[in-house]
N, C-alpha and C positions, 0 to 999 in steps of 0.2 A: 504494499500499499503507500503509496508517493505521500511526502512531507511537505506540509506546506506551511507558510508563514502563520495563517490561524491557528492552525494544530500547535504550534508552538507558541502562542500567544495565550492560547486557553490554558497552557500548564501554570503561565505568569499570572495572569490576571485574577484567577479566584486566590491566590496567595499575596498578592499585593494587598488586593481589598478584603482581606480577612487581617493584613497586617496593618492597615490605615483604620480598621476598627479597633483592634487590640491597643494601639498605640493612643487611641482616641482623639485621631483625626478627622475620623468619620464618624458619625453615631446613626444610629437606626431610628430613623425619624421620620414623620409624617412628611416630610418634605423630601427626603431621599426615595421612601416609598412612592411618593407621586412621581419623580422623573422617572422610575422604573416603571410605572403604570404608562406614562406617556409613550416614552420609547418602546413599549411593547406594542400599545396601538398602532404606532407608524412602523418599526422596523420587526417587531416580534420579541419573543421572551429571551433578552440577551441575560438577563439575570441569571435565568435557571442555567445557561448552559456557559457563561463567561464570568460570573462574578460569584453565585452562591457558593461558599465554602461546604457545606453540609453534601450537596449535590456533588462536587469535585472528588470530596472524601470516597461517596459512592463509585464514582467512575474511576478512581485510582485502585480501588479495591477490586471491581471490575475485571481492569486490565492484569492485576495481579493473579486472578482467578485463571485469565486464559495462560498467563506464563506458566502458572503451575499445574495446568491441563486439567484443571477443575472441570468438570461437567457444566456447561452452561445450557442453562434451559429459558425456552422461550415459550410463554402461556399459548395455549390452541386458541386460534382468533375467536372463537365466541366468547372464552373468557375474556381475551384483552378487549371483546369489544366493549364490553359492560363495565369490565373492571376500571377503565380509565376515564368513566365518568365518577366513580366513587370518591374520586377528591374534589370536583364540583358539589357533588351532594353534602359532603362534608364541611365546604365551605359555606355554605349556605347555613346548615345546622349551625355553623359557629357563632351566627347572630343571635342564637337562642338563649347562649351561656350554659349550654350543657357541656358537664365537667369531661366527661368521656371525650369529646370533640378536643377540647384542649391537652388532654392526656395524648391523644394519638397524635397530636403535633409536637410533642416535647423533642422529640430528635431535630427539628428545626429549631424551635424556641432557644433549647438550651445549648444548642452549638454557637447558637448567634449572639445568646446571653453571656457565654463564656468569653466571646471575644470582645462584647460589647463592656463586660463586666457589671450586666445588669441580669446575669441568670439565678441568682440565688441558690438556694439549697436545690441540689439536683436528689429524688428521693430513687429510692433502690428499684423502683417499678419502672419509672422512667429509662432509668440507666440499663435496664436491661432490654426496654422496647428499644433503645436506641441500638445497643448490642446488636439485638436481634435485627435491624435493618441493616446491619454495616456487615455483619453475617452473611445474611441473604445477597448482599450484591456481589460477594464471590460467585453466586451462581443466577443471577438474575440482573440485566442492566438497572440501575438505578429505581430499585422499587418502591424505594419511599417517594421520590418524585414523582413516578408514574402513577401513583394508584392513592397516596393519603397527604401529599403537601398542599393545604390549601393556601399558601402563599402563592406556590405554584399555579395554581388553579387560578386566582386573580390576574396574572399575567397572560396565562393561556387563553383566559376567555376573552381577553382585550386582542391578543395577537390574531386572533382568527379572522378580526376586519383590519390587518397589517397592508400598508401599501407597497412595502417592499418583503419579498418571500424568495425561497426556492423553486426556480423553475427547471420543467424538465422540457426538453426540444425532442418531440416524439419522433422527429424524421431521423435522428440520427441514434436514437435509442436501441440498443441490441436485446433488452429485457433480459438481461442477465441477472438483473435481482442483487447485485453486491450492493446496491444501496439501500436494498429494505434490510438485507441482514447487517450493514454498519450502522443503520439508525438504531441509539439508545433506546428512543421513545418507542420503537415497535411499528413506526408508520411504512407503509408500503407506499414508497416513494414512484416505484416503477409503474404505480397503476393511475397516476393521477399527472395533471400537467403543470398545478400549481399547490404547493402545500398550505393548505388551508385548516392545520389541525393543531388546536391548541396545545398538544402534547410536543410539538417543534421546539426545541430549544435552542436553535440556531448554532448548533455544535458544527455544522458542514461537514460532518462524516460523510454523509451521502454524496456528496460532490467531491471529496478526496478518494473516495473508494471508486467513482466512477470511470471505467476503462476508455471511455469516449471522450475526446475534448471538447469542452463546451457544449455539452447535452444536459448537465446541470449545472445552473448560475444561479446567482442570487442578485436579485434586482428589482425594478418596478415591476409589480403584479398587477395592475390596473389593467383591464383589457381596452384596447383602443378600437374604436368604432370601425367595424369594417367598410372600406371605400365602396364596396359591391353593395353593400346594404343600402347607403347613402344615394347610389345612384336608382336603385330599386325604388326608394320614397320619393324622388324627383320625378319619375317615371309617372308613379301612380297621382301627384298630384298634377 
């Protein structure tokens, strides 16, 4: 698999972001969350793929699992289809104040809390839950991010309306499905022309894995009006 500048940058930016939080130069504030929300609306969920320390830790463990030749699993399409909506359901339920929703979100909240110094005491059950998700990351790509992260659900929902996204050029695609296998979110990129999936974290692994140059690209996603249709409209008038 070819190495690219963005794959190298994605190794650096989560560490840099986490360091800025830890040093108190950045804070997990509503202002920062607002910036992430606006950027997700226009460009996709870059926070999840480029900045989130807990997501990055899961990704590192996934790569470690492959290096150690640990069996890697993908959920059956039927399960994946419904489980990916779980985090959105949890996000909606989080506004009800239900305690178990907060508990399920502790892997993210405690990791961010540790970096910002606002984590408080970590109860044993929350530590076990975090450890369970990290262990599961050895076998399944980003399990917490994909199915339980309410923070990611917020950015993912907004990213479905993004102006810039991953695009597939159907004419040069050879349907090798390497992009599908490379996607840590389980998106079948080979079946669509534009990625409009809230699970997409803008990691660009699909682009990096594609053997055909410029078949998968990232760019302006809004469709232009077809000149043929415009001429047809003029004739009808």
